[in-house]
GUVO-448125 format. One record per residue (C-alpha): residue number from 1; x, y, z; residue in one letter. Coordinates in pm, 1 decimal. Example, Ala and Ser with C-alpha at 12.3 -4.5 7.8 and 13.67 -1.06 7.14 Angstrom:
BEGIN
- nr | u | v | w | rest
- 1 | 1230.0 | -450.0 | 780.0 | A
- 2 | 1367.0 | -106.0 | 714.0 | S
END
This chain:
BEGIN
- nr | u | v | w | rest
- 1 | 13201.5 | 11461.8 | 10240.8 | M
- 2 | 13228.5 | 11842.7 | 10167.5 | G
- 3 | 12942.5 | 12048.9 | 10021.9 | S
- 4 | 13113.5 | 12099.6 | 9698.4 | K
- 5 | 13179.9 | 11716.3 | 9615.1 | N
- 6 | 12799.2 | 11651.0 | 9700.6 | K
- 7 | 12662.3 | 11939.5 | 9464.3 | L
- 8 | 12925.2 | 11797.2 | 9201.4 | K
- 9 | 12771.1 | 11448.3 | 9265.3 | R
- 10 | 12420.0 | 11570.9 | 9263.0 | F
- 11 | 12472.7 | 11736.6 | 8916.4 | K
- 12 | 12613.9 | 11449.9 | 8754.1 | E
- 13 | 12336.3 | 11209.6 | 8910.9 | N
- 14 | 12123.2 | 11440.3 | 8653.5 | L
- 15 | 12321.8 | 11310.4 | 8358.9 | T
- 16 | 12323.5 | 10949.0 | 8468.5 | F
- 17 | 12049.5 | 10734.7 | 8256.2 | K
- 18 | 12049.8 | 10489.0 | 8530.6 | N
- 19 | 11939.0 | 10744.3 | 8825.4 | V
- 20 | 11568.8 | 10833.0 | 8858.0 | I
- 21 | 11476.3 | 11096.1 | 9091.5 | Q
- 22 | 11098.2 | 11162.3 | 9101.9 | P
- 23 | 10959.2 | 11419.0 | 9342.4 | S
- 24 | 10770.4 | 11312.6 | 9638.1 | R
- 25 | 10483.9 | 11481.9 | 9489.3 | E
- 26 | 10486.3 | 11289.4 | 9202.3 | I
- 27 | 10515.5 | 10956.4 | 9411.4 | L
- 28 | 10233.8 | 11048.8 | 9632.5 | V
- 29 | 9997.1 | 11151.4 | 9374.5 | D
- 30 | 10076.3 | 10799.6 | 9196.9 | N
- 31 | 10200.1 | 10987.2 | 8883.7 | N
- 32 | 10518.1 | 10794.0 | 8860.6 | F
- 33 | 10589.3 | 10677.3 | 8509.3 | E
- 34 | 10774.0 | 10364.4 | 8592.4 | Y
- 35 | 10562.7 | 10222.6 | 8857.9 | K
- 36 | 10426.4 | 9902.4 | 8702.4 | G
- 37 | 10625.8 | 9944.9 | 8390.3 | K
- 38 | 10987.2 | 9892.1 | 8499.9 | W
- 39 | 11066.3 | 9598.2 | 8267.7 | N
- 40 | 10892.9 | 9756.9 | 7981.9 | N
- 41 | 10997.2 | 10134.9 | 8006.0 | L
- 42 | 11361.0 | 10080.1 | 8174.5 | F
- 43 | 11504.7 | 9755.0 | 8146.0 | F
- 44 | 11319.8 | 9648.1 | 7844.5 | K
- 45 | 11307.7 | 9293.5 | 7918.3 | N
- 46 | 11082.9 | 9056.3 | 8151.1 | N
- 47 | 11358.1 | 8973.6 | 8410.8 | N
- 48 | 11279.6 | 8946.9 | 8761.0 | P
- 49 | 11335.1 | 9279.0 | 8962.6 | I
- 50 | 11544.9 | 9262.5 | 9263.4 | I
- 51 | 11568.9 | 9582.2 | 9504.4 | I
- 52 | 11795.4 | 9700.2 | 9763.4 | E
- 53 | 11646.6 | 9941.1 | 10022.7 | L
- 54 | 11875.1 | 10179.2 | 10209.1 | G
- 55 | 12145.7 | 10092.5 | 9924.8 | C
- 56 | 12404.4 | 10348.5 | 10032.5 | G
- 57 | 12701.0 | 10353.5 | 9813.5 | K
- 58 | 12516.1 | 10081.4 | 9596.4 | G
- 59 | 12815.9 | 9823.1 | 9658.6 | E
- 60 | 12577.4 | 9534.5 | 9716.2 | Y
- 61 | 12335.6 | 9616.2 | 9421.1 | S
- 62 | 12652.3 | 9642.6 | 9201.2 | I
- 63 | 12760.0 | 9287.6 | 9276.9 | E
- 64 | 12466.3 | 9128.2 | 9296.2 | L
- 65 | 12406.3 | 9281.5 | 8930.6 | A
- 66 | 12723.3 | 9137.6 | 8822.2 | K
- 67 | 12683.7 | 8793.6 | 8963.6 | L
- 68 | 12313.0 | 8790.2 | 8808.8 | N
- 69 | 12303.6 | 8941.5 | 8478.3 | P
- 70 | 11971.4 | 8765.9 | 8406.9 | E
- 71 | 11791.1 | 8978.6 | 8680.8 | K
- 72 | 11738.6 | 9350.2 | 8722.6 | N
- 73 | 11847.9 | 9541.6 | 9011.5 | F
- 74 | 11742.5 | 9863.2 | 9167.2 | I
- 75 | 11897.3 | 10032.5 | 9473.0 | G
- 76 | 11667.6 | 10281.3 | 9661.1 | I
- 77 | 11809.8 | 10540.9 | 9871.3 | D
- 78 | 11725.0 | 10902.6 | 9987.7 | I
- 79 | 12096.7 | 10988.9 | 9945.6 | K
- 80 | 12165.5 | 11075.7 | 9602.8 | G
- 81 | 12536.1 | 11179.9 | 9674.1 | A
- 82 | 12593.1 | 10828.6 | 9818.0 | R
- 83 | 12454.2 | 10614.2 | 9545.0 | F
- 84 | 12612.9 | 10842.9 | 9284.4 | W
- 85 | 12915.6 | 10592.1 | 9357.6 | R
- 86 | 12708.7 | 10302.0 | 9237.3 | G
- 87 | 12550.2 | 10463.0 | 8921.7 | A
- 88 | 12898.1 | 10580.9 | 8804.3 | K
- 89 | 13041.3 | 10229.4 | 8854.1 | T
- 90 | 12757.9 | 10070.7 | 8681.8 | A
- 91 | 12793.8 | 10334.9 | 8375.3 | I
- 92 | 13171.3 | 10288.3 | 8337.7 | D
- 93 | 13143.4 | 9905.1 | 8366.8 | E
- 94 | 12843.9 | 9876.8 | 8106.2 | G
- 95 | 12605.4 | 9712.8 | 8373.9 | L
- 96 | 12246.7 | 9755.2 | 8198.8 | N
- 97 | 12054.9 | 9531.3 | 8462.3 | N
- 98 | 12082.2 | 9830.5 | 8730.7 | I
- 99 | 11929.6 | 10129.6 | 8851.0 | A
- 100 | 11893.3 | 10364.6 | 9134.1 | F
- 101 | 11602.8 | 10559.6 | 9252.7 | V
- 102 | 11611.9 | 10873.6 | 9517.5 | R
- 103 | 11332.4 | 10809.1 | 9751.9 | S
- 104 | 11249.0 | 10754.3 | 10069.8 | Q
- 105 | 11144.6 | 10389.3 | 10164.5 | I
- 106 | 10815.2 | 10475.1 | 10302.1 | E
- 107 | 10693.3 | 10546.0 | 9958.1 | L
- 108 | 10788.9 | 10217.0 | 9799.4 | I
- 109 | 10455.1 | 10102.1 | 9724.2 | D
- 110 | 10441.2 | 10451.0 | 9506.8 | K
- 111 | 10754.8 | 10296.2 | 9310.1 | I
- 112 | 10651.2 | 9968.5 | 9256.7 | F
- 113 | 10295.9 | 9810.3 | 9163.6 | S
- 114 | 10155.0 | 9502.8 | 9312.9 | K
- 115 | 10344.0 | 9197.0 | 9241.0 | D
- 116 | 10616.2 | 9368.9 | 9038.4 | E
- 117 | 10936.5 | 9290.1 | 9265.0 | V
- 118 | 11068.3 | 8927.9 | 9326.4 | S
- 119 | 11306.4 | 8989.4 | 9590.3 | E
- 120 | 11420.3 | 9247.6 | 9870.4 | I
- 121 | 11766.2 | 9300.2 | 10037.7 | W
- 122 | 11831.2 | 9523.5 | 10300.2 | I
- 123 | 12197.8 | 9521.2 | 10399.1 | T
- 124 | 12315.0 | 9697.0 | 10738.0 | F
- 125 | 12033.6 | 9906.4 | 10815.8 | P
- 126 | 12030.5 | 10131.8 | 11118.6 | D
- 127 | 11884.3 | 9906.6 | 11384.6 | P
- 128 | 11715.7 | 10170.7 | 11575.5 | Q
- 129 | 11746.9 | 9977.7 | 11899.2 | I
- 130 | 11549.1 | 10224.0 | 12105.2 | K
- 131 | 11181.5 | 10103.9 | 12167.0 | F
- 132 | 11045.5 | 10486.6 | 12051.3 | K
- 133 | 11272.4 | 10437.0 | 11723.2 | R
- 134 | 11085.5 | 10111.4 | 11615.8 | E
- 135 | 10857.0 | 10285.1 | 11355.3 | K
- 136 | 11184.5 | 10367.7 | 11185.3 | H
- 137 | 11331.9 | 10011.6 | 11159.3 | R
- 138 | 11298.5 | 9905.1 | 10791.1 | L
- 139 | 11178.3 | 9544.5 | 10897.0 | I
- 140 | 10891.4 | 9651.0 | 11127.0 | N
- 141 | 10570.4 | 9542.9 | 11046.0 | L
- 142 | 10443.1 | 9836.2 | 10888.4 | K
- 143 | 10738.7 | 9819.7 | 10642.8 | F
- 144 | 10673.1 | 9467.8 | 10588.2 | I
- 145 | 10337.6 | 9512.3 | 10504.2 | N
- 146 | 10424.0 | 9777.9 | 10228.7 | L
- 147 | 10691.2 | 9511.1 | 10073.5 | Y
- 148 | 10415.9 | 9250.7 | 10100.7 | K
- 149 | 10223.9 | 9475.7 | 9853.2 | N
- 150 | 10476.3 | 9498.7 | 9570.1 | I
- 151 | 10631.0 | 9132.2 | 9605.8 | L
- 152 | 10511.0 | 8859.6 | 9377.0 | V
- 153 | 10346.3 | 8550.9 | 9581.2 | P
- 154 | 10650.5 | 8392.4 | 9798.3 | N
- 155 | 10868.6 | 8695.2 | 9716.6 | G
- 156 | 11179.5 | 8670.1 | 9958.2 | I
- 157 | 11329.7 | 8944.8 | 10175.4 | I
- 158 | 11685.0 | 8909.1 | 10272.3 | N
- 159 | 11842.8 | 9080.7 | 10591.1 | L
- 160 | 12184.6 | 9107.9 | 10649.5 | K
- 161 | 12339.2 | 9292.9 | 10929.6 | T
- 162 | 12587.2 | 9315.8 | 11217.7 | D
- 163 | 12304.5 | 9401.2 | 11484.3 | S
- 164 | 12218.3 | 9069.5 | 11660.9 | E
- 165 | 11933.2 | 9277.1 | 11831.3 | F
- 166 | 11802.6 | 9339.6 | 11451.1 | L
- 167 | 11815.2 | 8969.9 | 11384.2 | H
- 168 | 11647.4 | 8857.6 | 11686.3 | G
- 169 | 11363.1 | 9113.3 | 11627.4 | Y
- 170 | 11315.0 | 8958.0 | 11267.2 | M
- 171 | 11305.9 | 8624.3 | 11383.4 | L
- 172 | 11034.1 | 8721.7 | 11646.3 | G
- 173 | 10823.2 | 8883.3 | 11380.0 | L
- 174 | 10834.1 | 8582.6 | 11151.6 | I
- 175 | 10739.7 | 8361.8 | 11444.2 | N
- 176 | 10447.0 | 8604.1 | 11549.2 | S
- 177 | 10271.5 | 8624.4 | 11182.3 | T
- 178 | 10105.8 | 8401.8 | 10951.0 | N
- 179 | 10242.8 | 8525.7 | 10656.1 | F
- 180 | 10620.3 | 8510.8 | 10687.6 | L
- 181 | 10794.1 | 8178.9 | 10624.6 | E
- 182 | 11155.2 | 8158.8 | 10743.5 | L
- 183 | 11392.4 | 7997.2 | 10485.2 | I
- 184 | 11731.5 | 8033.4 | 10652.4 | Y
- 185 | 11883.0 | 8211.0 | 10969.0 | S
- 186 | 12254.0 | 8226.8 | 11051.4 | N
- 187 | 12365.5 | 8448.7 | 11353.5 | H
- 188 | 12752.1 | 8422.1 | 11247.7 | D
- 189 | 12742.2 | 8366.1 | 10860.9 | I
- 190 | 13130.5 | 8347.8 | 10853.2 | Y
- 191 | 13201.5 | 8077.9 | 11137.8 | N
- 192 | 12903.0 | 7868.8 | 11046.5 | N
- 193 | 12824.0 | 7672.9 | 10700.4 | S
- 194 | 12543.0 | 7706.9 | 10515.7 | G
- 195 | 12504.2 | 8060.3 | 10430.3 | A
- 196 | 12414.2 | 8148.4 | 10041.8 | P
- 197 | 12729.4 | 8214.7 | 9807.3 | D
- 198 | 12602.7 | 8594.1 | 9752.1 | D
- 199 | 12585.3 | 8669.6 | 10089.1 | V
- 200 | 12942.3 | 8562.9 | 10161.9 | L
- 201 | 13104.4 | 8668.5 | 9849.1 | S
- 202 | 12993.4 | 9023.9 | 9875.3 | I
- 203 | 13116.0 | 9242.2 | 10125.6 | Q
- 204 | 13048.4 | 9622.1 | 10172.1 | T
- 205 | 13302.5 | 9892.3 | 10314.8 | F
- 206 | 13087.9 | 9872.5 | 10649.5 | Y
- 207 | 13085.5 | 9484.6 | 10662.8 | E
- 208 | 13477.6 | 9485.2 | 10631.7 | L
- 209 | 13476.2 | 9751.5 | 10895.4 | K
- 210 | 13267.0 | 9544.1 | 11119.9 | F
- 211 | 13463.6 | 9215.7 | 11030.3 | L
- 212 | 13776.9 | 9390.3 | 11167.5 | K
- 213 | 13620.8 | 9459.5 | 11477.4 | Q
- 214 | 13531.9 | 9098.9 | 11540.6 | K
- 215 | 13159.0 | 9142.4 | 11501.9 | K
- 216 | 12943.5 | 8848.4 | 11381.5 | P
- 217 | 12751.8 | 8917.4 | 11072.9 | I
- 218 | 12409.8 | 8762.6 | 11056.7 | T
- 219 | 12178.8 | 8684.2 | 10781.8 | F
- 220 | 11831.9 | 8573.4 | 10761.9 | I
- 221 | 11580.4 | 8525.2 | 10469.6 | N
- 222 | 11199.1 | 8457.6 | 10464.1 | F
- 223 | 10930.5 | 8425.5 | 10195.1 | K
- 224 | 10628.8 | 8673.6 | 10229.4 | V
- 225 | 10316.8 | 8438.2 | 10163.4 | L
- 226 | 9985.3 | 8554.7 | 9995.8 | K
END
C-alpha cells in the first residue's frame, strides 16, 4: 500500500465514529474512557462483547457482526490503515454493533475491565514458529492470562489458523493447564464434519488464499475457567 493511501486512510479513520485510537500513554495510565464502560458509553446496550485480536482488515469481525446483531463486536489491531476497510464497510452498511480499536494486543487489559468480554476470536495470526519468538505468539501463556482477566467466567477463545504447528501448540497449552477446557478441535475443518457454522461460512482473503494452496484450515476453541 502506498504512503499516500495510508495517510488518506489514517485521516479517514479520524472521522469514523466506529474507530477509537487511544494513545499508549492513556492506556498505560488507565485513563481510557471506554474501559469497563463499552456497553454504556459506546454500544448503549447490554449485549455480550466479542473481540477479534489482530483483526487485520476486519473481515471476520464484520461478518460476525452481520450474523449476530444481538452481540457487540470489537476488532483490535495496531495497523489502522488495515482496519480502515472494515470500519468503512461497517459505516457504509449501517452496522452499529461493531467498533475498531487501534492498539497493541499486550495492552488488552487496559482496554477492557475484568469480566467485560464474553468471547475472543484470533484468526490466522503469525505463528511465530521459532522458539525465541514464542513470546510474540498471541496464544502463549502470558497472553492467555491477560485474556483471562478480561473474559467472563467460562469465556471462550476461538483460534482459526492455517498453522498446524500453532494448533498443536494450543492443544498442548490446554492439556498442561488447569484453567483451560477444550470445547472443540479440528485439524481440517473443510474435510471433517462438526465445525461451527460461523467457522465455515466466513472466509477471509488470506484463508481463501490458503485454501487455493490446498492448506488445511484448523480450528480450536476452549473455555477459560475461573
